[in-house]
N, C-alpha and C positions, 0 to 999 in steps of 0.2 A: 820895698820899692813900689811906688804907686803908678809908675808909667804903664799906660795901657796901649801905647804904640811906640814903634821905633822912631817915628817922626817926632813925637812928643819928647822923646829922650834926646834926640839930636837938637831939637829946638831949644831945649833947656841949656845945653852946652853952648849953643850959639848966642843965645840972649844974655847969658851970664858971663860969657867970654871965659869959659873954663873947659877943661878937658872932659872927654866923655866919661872917663873913670870918675872924675870928681862929680859930675852930674849924677851918676848912679849912686855914688857914696852919699851925697847930700839928700837924695830922695830916700835912701835907706835909713838915714839918720832921722829924718822927719817921721817916718813910719814906725821905726823900731824904738825910738827915743833913747837909743844908745849914744854914748859919746863917740867921737871920732876915734879916740884911742882904743875903745873897746871893739869897735867895728873892725878897725885895721888889725887888731890882735887876733880877732876871730878869723879873719881872712888869712893871716899868716899861719895860723894853726892848720887851716885846711890845706895850705900849700905844704906845710911840714908833713902832714899825713900822706899826701900824694907822694912826697919824696920817700917817706918811710916805707910805704907799700912797695915801691920799686926796689928799695935797698934790701927789704926782707923777703923778696921773692925767692922761693926755693924750687929749683928746677926738678927736684926729685919728688916733689909732692904732687899727688893726683887728687882730683875731686872724688867724692864718694861714689859717683856713677862710673868713674874711670874714663869718662869721655874727654877730659881735659887735664892739662898740666904738662909742663916741659917744653911747649912749643916756642916760647920766647927764647929759651936757651938754644934751640935749634937755629933760630934766626941769627942770634948773636954769633954762634959758631960759624955759620955759613958766611956771615959778614966778615969775620976775622980771616977767613980763608979766601976771601975775594971772589966768592961764587955768586954774589947778588948783583942785580942791576941797580942803577941809581947811585947817589952819593951817600956819605956816612950819615947825614941827617935823616934821609929817607929810611935807611936801615934801622937807625935808632928809634925813629917814630914807630915803625912796624913792631919792633921788639917791645917797646914800652907799652903800646896798646895791648899787646898780648899779655904782658906781665900783669898789668892791673886787672884786666878782665879774667885772667886765670886765677888771680888771688881772690876775686869775688866768688868764683865757682868753688874755690877751696875754703870758703868761709873765713877768709882773712879780712882785716879791716881795710876799707876803701872809702873814698869820697864819692858819693852819688852825685855825678855832675853831668846831667841833672838827675840821672837814675842809676841804680846799681847795674842794670843791663847795659848801660852806655858809659860806664865809669872809666873806661880806658882811653877815651878819645881826647879829652882835654889835657890830662897830664902827659899824654904821649907827645903832643906837639910842643909842650913847654919844657919838660925835663931835659931833653937833649940840649936846648939852647942855654939853660941855666948851667948845666955841667960844662959846657964849652966856654963859659964866661961871657956869653952874649946877652945875658939878662940877669940882673941882680934881683934880690928879693922884692924890693920896692916896685921894680918894673913888672915883675911877674904878678904881684898882688894887684897892681893897677889893671893889668890884663884880665885878671880874674874878676874884677869889678865889672869890666866891660862885658865879659862873658855872662856874668850874672844878670846884667841888665837885659841882654837879649833873651836869656833863658826865661826871665820873669815875664817879658812881653809874650813869648811863645806860650807860656803857661796861662796867661790871662786871655789871650785871643784864641787859643786852640787847646792843646793838651800836651802833656809830657808823658802820658801813660800809654804803653803799648797795648794795654787791654782796651783802650778807648780809641787810639789813633793808629795802631800798628807801629812797626819799628821806625818809621819816619818820624814819629813823635819822640823816640828815644835816641837812637843813633843819629837820626836826622837833626834833631834839636841840638844834640851834643856837638855835631859837626859844625852847625851854624855858630854856636857859641865859641868853639875853638877857632874858627876862621876869623871871627871878629876879634878875639883875643890876640891872635897872631898879628893881625893887621895893625892893631893898636900898638903892640910890642915893637913893631918895625917902623913906627912913626906915621902910620896911616891916619888920614883925617876921619872924623866921625862918619862922614858920608861913605868913605871907602870901607870902613868897618861894616856899615849896614849893607853895602853892596856885596862884601865877602860873605856875610851871613845869609843874604838872600840867595846867592849862587849856591852855597853849600846845601841849604835846605831844599832849594829847587832841584838840585841834582839827585836828591834822594826821595823826592816826592813819590808816594805810592809804595814805599818799601814796607813789606808786610812783616808781621810778627808771628813767626811759625816755629817756636821752640820744640825741638825733638824731645819727646817724653815730658814736655812741660818744664824742662830745665833751662836755665839761662846759660847754656853752654854751646849747643849746636843749633843754629849757625851764629849765635849772638857774639861769641868771642871774636871770630874772624871779622864780623861786621864792624867791630870797634876799629879794626885796622883800616877798613874801607872809609869809615867816618873820619879818621885822623888824616889819612892821605888826601881825601877829598878836601878837608879843611885847609891843608897846606896849599893845594892847587888853587883853591878859590881865594885864599889870602894873597897869593902871588899875583893872580889876575887883577884883583882889586888894587893892589899896590902899584901895579903897572899902569893903572888908569883904565882898565877894562870895566865898563859899566854893565849893569844888568837891566834889561828892559822893564822888568817887573819890580816895583818897590817892595822892600822887605816886608812891610805890613801886609801887602796883598799876597805875598808868597806864604806867609804864616796863615792867613785866612784860608788860602787854597788848601794848605796842608790839613787844616781842621775839617774842611768840607770833604776832602778825599778820605780822611780817616773815618768819617761818619758813613761813607759809602762802602767801605771795606766790609766784606763778609765777616760775620762773627768768627768763622773758622780761621780768619787771617789776623785775628787780634788777640794774641797771647793764649789761645785756648789749647794749642798743641794739636789741633785737629785738621789743619790745612797746610798748604805749602810743602816745605821740606819735611815737616812732621808727618805728613800723610803719604810720603813715598814708601815703597816696600821696605827699604832699609830703615827708615825712620820708625815705621810701625814695629818692625822686628826689634829694634833697640828698646822701644818703649815696653814691649812685652817682656823682654829679657830682664829689664830693670824692675818691672813689676813683680816678676817671679822671684827675683833675688831679694826684693824688699820684704 
């Protein structure tokens, strides 16, 4: 995908009188030289892997560090017992974000969307809708093309790496992608998709990357939930016609600048933020001794 800005992506859809998903697909085909059938098959495969990751989740499995595993099952149980706030969709989004992120920590197969550390956000907002019969495979794959388009622009204009831009570049970008995907799935216009992405990324601007013991577990897994719920909120606002004062491209550029200003301790080094708390340091020392 050769788009260097969200506005360019939206303009392509407008000028060619096609959907945003189709604009992203056509751009991808021009760059990759794949046939449309091959591209769509690859996207369906990614969706199938997202589904399989959720289906194969084992609540009894723990990561090697022992820091993660089983939390998604706790959420599902509490949901079934009526102990949670919000509706069924919100509970399912929370559980699914935890499932995929926990699977990543347990070395299971996931789709990096856009990174392994943020892998739970995008499937979390889509899986419950698909299971409820509110989105078929074609609609989900179109939403994934839209997500990919915004992710590509973020990568081109800023970064997707926590080591370069902090967690705002990982969970923040994933949240923006998920918000745009949801907005598209619910019939939003390209402009509404861009507004949703801008709001989602803007809400997480400045989010640091501070993994305890250098592992993609604490606080990363729970931040996937935050990214997913943020995406839902922003998609809802955009679908309702709520605009965002700052254009999506400018939000992305701001994220890139903020990332460059973050202390190296707050960019995936495991030396700042929560990783530097007394408990975070204690955990790191314990795991180092065990290793």
